[in-house]
C-alpha positions as CSV (number, residue, x, y, z in Angstrom):
1,M,88.4,101.5,121.0
2,A,88.3,98.9,123.3
3,L,91.9,97.7,121.3
4,A,93.8,100.7,121.4
5,P,95.4,100.6,124.6
6,L,96.9,96.7,124.1
7,G,98.6,98.5,121.1
8,L,98.0,95.9,118.4
9,H,98.7,96.8,114.8
10,T,94.9,97.0,113.2
11,L,93.3,96.9,110.0
12,C,89.1,97.9,109.9
13,E,86.5,97.5,107.8
14,K,84.7,100.8,105.9
15,P,83.1,102.0,107.2
16,L,84.9,102.6,110.3
17,V,82.6,104.2,112.6
18,T,78.8,105.2,111.6
19,T,79.0,108.0,114.2
20,L,80.5,111.6,114.3
21,K,81.4,111.0,117.6
22,D,82.8,107.9,117.7
23,C,84.5,108.6,114.3
24,L,86.7,111.5,116.5
25,D,86.5,108.7,120.0
26,I,88.7,106.7,117.8
27,H,90.9,109.0,116.5
28,R,91.8,110.2,120.0
29,A,92.3,107.2,121.2
30,L,94.5,105.6,119.0
31,K,98.2,105.8,119.2
32,P,101.3,106.4,116.7
33,S,103.2,103.4,118.3
34,A,100.5,101.1,116.5
35,L,99.3,100.6,113.2
36,F,96.5,101.1,111.4
37,S,94.4,101.4,107.9
38,V,91.3,101.2,106.9
39,G,89.3,99.3,104.8
40,H,89.0,101.9,101.9
41,V,90.3,99.2,98.9
42,L,89.6,101.4,96.2
43,R,93.6,103.1,97.1
44,Y,95.0,99.8,96.2
45,S,94.0,98.4,92.9
46,P,95.9,98.6,90.2
47,H,93.8,100.5,88.0
48,N,93.8,103.7,90.2
49,M,97.3,103.0,91.3
50,L,98.3,103.8,87.7
51,L,95.6,106.5,87.6
52,R,97.0,108.6,90.7
53,R,100.2,107.8,88.9
54,L,98.8,109.7,85.4
55,L,98.0,112.8,87.5
56,L,99.9,113.8,90.2
57,S,103.3,112.9,88.5
58,D,102.9,111.5,85.5
59,R,101.0,115.1,85.3
60,A,99.6,114.2,82.0
61,I,96.3,116.1,81.8
62,G,98.2,119.5,83.8
63,D,97.1,120.5,86.7
64,I,92.9,119.0,87.7
65,V,90.2,120.8,86.9
66,S,87.5,118.6,88.4
67,I,86.3,115.1,88.2
68,E,83.4,113.4,87.9
69,H,82.9,110.5,89.2
70,T,80.2,107.7,89.8
71,E,79.2,104.8,92.1
72,P,77.2,102.9,90.0
73,V,75.6,100.4,92.7
74,G,74.0,98.0,90.8
75,W,70.2,97.8,90.3
76,W,69.3,94.4,92.4
77,H,73.0,94.6,94.8
78,F,71.2,97.2,95.6
79,A,68.2,95.6,96.3
80,H,70.3,92.8,98.2
81,S,71.9,95.1,100.6
82,Y,70.0,98.0,101.0
83,V,66.9,97.2,100.8
84,R,66.7,94.1,102.1
85,G,69.5,93.6,103.7
86,N,71.4,94.8,107.0
87,W,72.2,98.5,105.6
88,R,68.5,99.1,105.2
89,R,68.0,101.6,107.5
90,E,70.1,104.9,108.7
91,A,68.9,104.3,112.1
92,T,70.2,101.2,112.9
93,T,73.6,101.5,110.3
94,A,74.0,104.7,109.2
95,P,73.5,106.8,106.1
96,S,74.2,104.5,102.4
97,L,76.9,107.3,101.2
98,L,78.9,106.3,104.7
99,T,78.3,102.5,104.3
100,K,78.8,102.3,100.6
101,S,80.1,105.2,99.0
102,C,82.8,106.2,102.1
103,H,86.3,104.5,100.3
104,D,85.4,106.8,97.1
105,V,85.0,109.7,99.1
106,D,88.4,109.1,100.4
107,L,89.4,107.9,96.5
108,L,88.6,111.4,95.6
109,L,90.4,113.0,98.7
110,W,93.8,110.7,97.6
111,L,93.4,111.9,93.5
112,L,92.3,115.7,94.3
113,A,94.2,116.5,98.5
114,A,96.7,114.2,99.6
115,P,100.2,114.6,98.8
116,Y,102.4,112.1,96.2
117,K,104.2,110.5,98.4
118,S,102.7,109.5,102.0
119,G,104.6,110.7,105.0
120,S,106.6,113.9,102.4
121,A,106.7,117.6,103.9
122,H,103.6,118.3,101.4
123,P,100.9,119.5,102.7
124,F,97.6,118.3,102.3
125,H,95.2,120.4,100.4
126,V,91.7,120.4,102.4
127,P,88.2,120.9,101.0
128,V,86.5,123.9,101.7
129,S,83.0,123.0,101.2
130,V,80.6,120.6,100.2
131,S,76.7,120.4,99.2
132,S,74.9,117.1,98.3
133,T,71.3,116.4,97.2
134,G,69.5,112.6,97.0
135,A,66.2,111.1,98.4
136,L,65.1,107.4,98.1
137,T,64.0,107.4,94.8
138,T,63.1,103.8,93.4
139,Y,62.6,101.3,96.4
140,R,59.5,103.2,97.5
141,K,55.4,102.1,97.9
142,A,54.3,104.9,95.5
143,R,56.4,103.2,92.7
144,K,54.7,99.3,94.0
145,P,53.0,97.9,90.7
146,T,49.2,97.5,91.0
147,A,49.1,93.7,89.8
148,A,51.1,93.1,93.2
149,G,48.3,94.3,95.3
150,N,48.7,93.8,98.7
151,A,51.6,91.1,98.6
152,T,54.7,91.7,100.9
153,N,56.6,88.7,100.3
154,C,57.7,88.3,96.7
155,M,57.7,84.6,97.0
156,T,53.5,84.6,97.7
157,C,52.9,87.6,95.0
158,P,51.7,87.4,91.8
159,L,54.6,89.1,89.4
160,A,56.8,86.4,91.5
161,D,57.7,84.6,88.4
162,D,56.9,87.3,85.8
163,G,56.5,91.2,85.6
164,C,58.1,92.1,88.3
165,K,62.5,92.7,87.7
166,F,63.1,92.6,91.7
167,S,61.5,89.4,92.5
168,A,63.7,87.3,95.3
169,K,62.0,84.5,93.6
170,K,63.8,85.4,90.2
171,I,67.1,86.8,92.0
172,Y,68.2,84.0,94.7
173,L,66.5,81.1,93.4
174,G,67.1,81.7,89.6
175,P,67.1,81.4,87.0
176,E,68.3,84.7,86.2
177,L,71.3,86.7,87.4
178,A,74.0,85.0,90.3
179,S,71.0,82.6,91.2
180,L,70.9,79.4,92.9
181,E,69.8,77.7,89.6
182,T,72.9,79.4,87.4
183,G,74.7,77.6,90.0
184,N,76.0,80.1,91.7
185,R,76.8,79.4,95.9
186,S,78.8,82.7,96.9
187,W,77.2,85.8,97.3
188,P,74.4,86.9,97.0
189,V,73.1,83.3,97.6
190,K,75.7,82.6,100.7
191,I,73.7,85.9,102.4
192,V,70.8,84.8,102.4
193,L,71.1,81.2,103.7
194,P,74.7,80.9,104.7
195,E,74.4,76.6,105.0
196,I,73.7,76.5,101.5
197,E,77.2,76.2,101.0
198,D,77.3,72.7,103.0
199,M,73.9,71.4,100.8
200,P,75.4,69.5,98.2
201,D,71.3,68.8,96.5
202,L,70.6,71.2,94.4
203,A,66.7,70.0,95.5
204,Q,67.4,70.4,99.3
205,A,68.6,73.7,98.7
206,K,66.2,75.4,96.8
207,E,63.6,74.1,99.2
208,A,65.7,75.9,102.3
209,L,65.9,78.4,100.6
210,A,62.8,79.4,98.9
211,T,62.0,78.5,103.3
212,K,64.5,81.8,103.9
213,L,63.0,83.8,101.3
214,G,59.0,82.6,102.6
215,E,60.4,84.3,106.0
216,D,58.0,87.8,106.5
217,Y,56.7,90.2,108.9
218,S,53.4,92.3,109.1
219,A,51.7,95.5,110.8
220,A,51.9,93.2,114.2
221,T,54.8,92.8,114.1
222,P,57.1,94.9,116.6
223,D,60.0,97.6,114.8
224,R,62.5,96.5,117.0
225,E,62.5,92.7,115.4
226,V,61.6,93.7,112.0
227,A,64.5,96.4,112.5
228,A,67.3,93.1,113.9
229,R,67.3,91.2,110.3
230,P,67.3,91.1,106.6
231,W,64.5,90.1,104.8
232,F,65.3,89.1,101.6
233,G,61.9,87.5,100.4
234,R,60.1,91.0,100.9
235,C,58.6,93.3,98.0
236,V,61.2,96.2,97.6
237,Y,58.1,97.9,97.6
238,E,57.0,97.4,100.8
239,S,60.6,97.0,103.0
240,D,61.4,99.3,105.7
241,N,64.1,101.3,104.1
242,D,64.8,104.6,104.1
243,V,68.5,105.1,102.6
244,C,69.3,107.5,99.7
245,D,69.6,105.5,96.5
246,D,70.7,108.0,94.6
247,Q,72.5,110.9,95.9
248,F,75.0,114.0,94.9
249,V,78.1,115.1,96.3
250,T,80.7,118.1,95.1
251,L,83.2,119.1,97.1
252,T,85.2,122.3,96.7
253,W,88.5,123.3,96.6
254,D,90.6,127.1,96.5
255,D,93.7,128.5,95.2
256,E,96.4,127.3,97.9
257,P,99.8,129.3,98.6
258,S,102.4,127.6,96.5
259,I,105.1,125.9,98.3
260,E,108.5,124.6,96.9
261,G,108.7,121.2,95.8
262,A,104.9,120.1,96.3
263,P,102.5,120.4,93.1
264,P,100.8,123.8,92.7
265,R,96.9,124.0,95.1
266,F,94.8,125.5,92.7
267,A,91.4,125.5,92.9
268,K,88.9,122.9,91.7
269,Q,85.9,120.5,92.9
270,A,85.0,116.9,92.7
271,T,81.7,115.2,92.0
272,L,80.7,111.9,93.7
273,H,77.1,110.3,92.2
274,M,76.2,107.4,93.7
275,V,73.7,105.8,91.9
276,A,71.2,102.5,92.5
277,T,69.1,102.0,89.4
278,T,72.2,100.6,87.0
279,K,73.3,97.8,85.3
280,K,76.7,97.7,86.2
281,I,78.0,96.7,89.8
282,C,80.1,99.6,91.3
283,E,82.2,99.4,88.1
284,R,83.3,102.5,89.1
285,Y,84.0,105.2,86.3
286,S,85.2,108.9,86.1
287,H,86.0,111.5,84.0
288,I,89.1,113.8,84.9
289,Y,89.3,117.1,83.5
290,G,92.2,119.3,83.5
291,T,94.2,122.2,82.3
292,N,96.0,120.1,78.8
293,G,93.7,117.1,78.6
294,E,91.4,114.8,80.0
295,I,90.9,111.1,81.5
296,F,88.4,108.6,81.0
297,A,89.1,105.9,83.5
298,D,86.8,102.9,83.9
299,S,87.9,100.3,86.7
300,R,89.4,98.5,83.0
301,T,91.1,100.9,81.5
302,I,92.6,104.5,81.3
303,T,92.3,107.0,78.9
304,V,94.7,109.8,78.5
305,E,93.5,112.2,75.9
306,D,96.5,115.2,76.0
307,F,95.2,118.6,74.4
308,S,98.4,119.7,73.0
309,T,99.8,116.7,71.2
310,G,96.1,115.5,70.0
311,Q,97.9,112.1,71.0
312,R,95.4,109.6,72.9
313,T,96.9,106.9,74.8
314,V,94.5,104.2,76.5
315,Y,96.3,102.6,79.3
316,N,95.0,98.9,80.2
317,P,95.9,98.2,83.6
318,K,96.1,94.1,85.2
319,M,93.0,93.3,87.0
320,E,91.0,91.3,89.1
321,L,87.3,90.6,88.1
322,S,86.5,90.0,91.9
323,G,87.7,91.6,95.6
324,H,87.6,95.8,93.6
325,G,89.6,95.1,91.0
326,G,92.5,94.1,93.2
327,G,92.1,96.0,95.7
328,D,91.2,94.3,97.9
329,M,94.5,92.0,98.2
330,G,96.3,94.9,97.5
331,L,95.1,96.2,100.7
332,A,95.4,93.1,102.9
333,R,99.3,92.6,100.9
334,Q,99.8,96.9,101.9
335,F,99.7,95.1,105.9
336,V,101.3,92.7,106.0
337,L,104.0,93.9,104.3
338,A,103.9,97.1,106.9
339,V,103.4,94.3,109.8
340,Q,106.5,92.2,108.6
341,G,108.6,95.5,108.5
342,V,107.8,96.5,111.6
343,K,107.9,93.2,114.1
344,N,110.4,91.0,111.8
345,E,113.1,94.2,110.3
346,G,113.3,96.8,113.1
347,M,111.0,99.2,111.1
348,E,109.4,102.4,113.2
349,V,106.0,102.1,112.5
350,R,105.6,106.0,110.8
351,T,107.4,104.5,108.5
352,A,106.1,101.3,107.6
353,Q,102.9,103.4,108.3
354,D,104.1,105.2,104.9
355,E,105.9,103.2,103.2
356,F,103.5,100.1,103.0
357,I,99.7,101.5,103.9
358,G,99.9,104.4,102.5
359,C,97.5,106.8,104.7
360,S,97.4,107.6,107.6
361,L,94.6,107.8,110.8
362,G,94.0,111.5,110.1
363,E,93.1,110.7,106.3
364,A,91.0,107.3,106.9
365,I,89.0,110.1,108.9
366,M,88.7,112.8,106.8
367,S,86.9,111.0,104.5
368,H,84.1,109.7,107.4
369,L,84.2,113.8,108.1
370,V,83.2,114.9,104.8
371,V,80.8,111.8,104.4
372,F,79.3,113.2,107.5
373,A,79.6,116.9,106.3
374,A,77.9,116.0,103.3
375,E,74.9,114.1,104.9
376,E,74.1,117.9,107.0
377,A,74.1,119.8,103.8
378,R,71.6,117.2,102.3
379,R,69.3,116.6,104.7
380,E,69.2,120.4,105.4
381,G,69.8,121.8,101.8
382,K,73.0,124.0,102.6
383,V,76.8,124.3,101.3
384,V,78.0,123.1,104.4
385,K,81.8,124.8,104.5
386,L,84.0,123.0,106.2
387,G,86.0,124.9,108.4
388,E,83.4,126.6,110.1
389,W,81.9,123.3,109.9
390,W,84.5,121.3,111.7
391,D,85.2,124.2,114.3
392,R,81.0,123.9,115.4
393,V,81.3,119.8,115.4
394,S,84.9,118.9,117.4
395,K,84.5,122.6,119.9
396,G,80.7,122.5,120.5
397,E,78.3,119.9,120.1
398,L,80.0,116.6,121.0
399,Q,82.5,118.4,123.3
400,S,85.0,115.5,122.7
401,E,87.8,116.0,124.3
402,G,91.3,116.4,123.0
403,H,90.2,118.0,119.1
404,E,89.2,121.4,120.9
405,G,92.1,123.9,118.5
406,I,92.4,121.5,115.9
407,K,91.7,123.6,112.7
408,W,90.1,122.0,109.9
409,E,93.4,121.5,107.7
410,N,95.1,120.2,110.2
411,V,92.8,117.2,110.9
412,T,95.1,114.7,108.6
413,G,98.0,115.3,110.6
414,R,99.6,117.4,108.0
415,R,100.5,120.8,108.8
416,S,98.2,122.9,105.6
């Protein structure tokens, strides 16, 4: 918000905001005279770019009927970030659907709703409803092993060395997973102790890391102190986490009138499953069903089954093992190219936004709005009609100047 009057080209980490009101305030504050991008990196991986081309340009499976998309967070990754780490409490951060999976929602909208070429006159096919179920299921006291007794910190727990897969001693010190003893001083070890990268002596590093993991709090510790920092040695069954670790979101679309030159806009639906208790760590996979085939994509390969020919085609797009399969580098590259185009080559901002970034501010915000609506659906156990929801929150509850009269189908800035 403070940067908006300066007219700077801006690249923000995701999520863009943690509240609905802030989302709308940013939408109003930013001007079309500057480039803007959000860290929705899934759009920029070679795997997903090929997947989108197969679906929308090549129409490899005909019209899309439905998508089942899974975000497998990983059992110890979730414990690190969303039970012990910075993103564990909704009140101090946001729901896990927003902090972890808003770019999965963005991916689904990119595949199912956005026109194939950004900046084209083809309309955005907006979803009409969202529902969601989910809860904190695994990382809670009811599942604490009896043998752990009253221990609240892994370093003093009877199960520190054997009997608990979530032992912080094993996860961070070793000898398992991506621990210090495996030679790793990067994520997640350096998140616990950033200075460990500058400790060449292993014994010194182990001692410092063990000391950090031994830090704990008690019932007498003020809540503001507990909430203010992560506690990476804390028992996952005794933490103050409250965000969902297993959640389903279902989006639905209605038939919309065909427009000359644009792909047909038929009814369809998409399901997102964000689940913590998986072996895979953020290796997303999707099963996509169409009128003439189906696709299975697992972040590494894309398998297309053609009903008409009976042919199976397997694609192996170039990928990187880290950084969301090349999405991180792809986003950075496209943003730099957009800035270069505007500053050094005389391109119009809108042209560079469409050609290089490929996503408008309105489209980036749409994914956040869907998350906020999904959370209302989950909390209240209902199906949210997105048009009605938008009318209510934009005109009533938020009283947000500058949004009165904007219809849900026009939030992205594209006509429907």
